[in-house]
N, C-alpha and C positions, 0 to 999 in steps of 0.2 A: 353703437355708431363706430364705423371703421375710420381710421385716419386715411388721408389721401395717399400717403406713401404705401400703406398696406394694400390699397386698391391697385397701385402700380405693381406691387409684388404679385398679386393674383393675376393681373393682366400679363405680366412677364412670364408666368407659367405656361401660357398658351403657345409661346414660341419655343419652349424648351421641351423636346420629346421625353426626356427623363422625368421632368416634372409632370407632364401629361400622364405618363405611365404610373407615377406615384399617386397622383390624384385619383386615377381609376381604381387602383388597388386599395387605397386607404378609404375611399368612399364606400366601397363594398364591405371591407373588413378593416376596422381600425388597428388591428394587431397584425396586419399582413407584412409590414416592414418594421421590425421591432425598434430601431432607433428613431424612426420617423412616425409622427402623428399628424392628424389633421384637426385643426381647431379653427372654426369659423371660416373655412375656405383657405386658410393659410397653412402651408406645410411647415411643421416644426421638426428640427433635428435635435434630439436630446434637449427638448424644451426651449430651443432657440429658434428664431424665425429663420427659415431656409430660403435664400434668395435664388438659388439655381445658378444659371449662367448669365443672368442679366447684368452685363458689365457696367452699363450706365448707372443702374441703381447701386451697384457695388461701389463705384467711384463716389457717388453722392453720399453714401453712408460713411465711407472713409473720410471724405472732406468734412462732413458734419461733425465727426468725432475727433478730427485732427486739427482742422483749420479754424474752427469756431472758438468762441470764448470758452466754451466747455472743454474743448480739447487742448487749447493753448499751445499747440505745436510741441507736444510733450515727447516726441520721439517714438521710435518703433515699439518698445516694450509696453509703454503705457497705452498707446493707441490700440495695439493688438489686444491687450487684456480688456479694454473697454468694449471693443467690438465683439470679442469672443464671448462676453457675458450675455449679449443680446441676440447676436445674429451669427449665422453659419453659411458657408458656401465652400465648394471645393477650390483649393488654391488660395484661400483667404490670407494665410500667413505671407506668402510670396507677393501677393497683390499689395498688401499693406506695407511690406518692406520696400518694394519698389516705389510706391507712392511717397513714403516718408523720405526715401533717399533722394528723390527728385524734387522735393519741396523747396521752393526758392527762398522761403523764410528760414527754414531750418539749416540749410547748407552753410551760410556764413556764421550762424549763431552756435552751432554745435562743434565741439573740438574733435579733431581726428583721434580715434582710439587705436593708436598703433603702439606696438611694443617698444619700450624704452631701449635704445640702442646700446646703452652702457657708457662707460668712461672712455675717453680718448686714450690711445696707446702712446706712451712716451717714445720719443725718438731715441735710437741707440746712441750711446756715448761714443764720440769719435776717439780713435786711438792715435791718429796721425794728423799733422797739419794739413790743411786744405782738403780734408776728407769730406767735410760737410761745408758747403759754401752757400751763402745767400747773396742775391744780387737784386738790384733795383735800377730804374731809369728815372731821370728827371728830364723832361723834354719841354721845349718851347720857351726857354729863357731868352728874351730879346736883348741883344747888345748891338746897338747901332744898326747895321743892315744885315747882321748875321743872326742865325738862330743857334743857340748853344745848347747842347745836350750833355748831360752828365750820366755816366754809367759807373756804378761802384759795385765792388764785390767784397764781402766780408767773410773772413775765416772765423768760424764759430768757436774754434778752440783757442786761438791766440788773440782773437778780436782785431787782427790786422786788417786794415781797410785799404783797398786799391781804388783809386779814382782815375777815370779816363774822361777827358773833355773832348768833345767833337763839335765841329761847327758845320753848318749848312749855309751856303751862300744863296741868298734870295736874288733872283733875277727880276729886274724891273721890266714891265711890259710897256 
């Protein structure tokens, strides 16, 4: 008794010209195409079920072995090795890679695998005063009807600080 999805595989062969040609050759001579064999109407490539170019069935197989409880959203290497043990088709590796890369469950759960950038480079040691300066602003300090802003600059060698206070007059409407 064949499973329902194996029946879909054999039906999918009828729309694939390469599969039709393989079926004709293998039905006449089982050794006509050495890596391919014919078992119960199903083409096998190196003893794995060959799906041909049936993309709907390919996506269903990937989803079954990646999204299900059996697959567990394990990522590309595990999903690829599970599928590769059972099934074959041209472009399988890239199809699995793109499916896993676009999986909405895997994206937030998996870390980015980027090369570590290394340590931060230290700033050069200043040789003169005011050679390296840091500055900052504090804005929005309300005093009566004026807004006060502070700007300060710090010399990183002598730690001398300059403050400048500015005011903005608010006009009432």
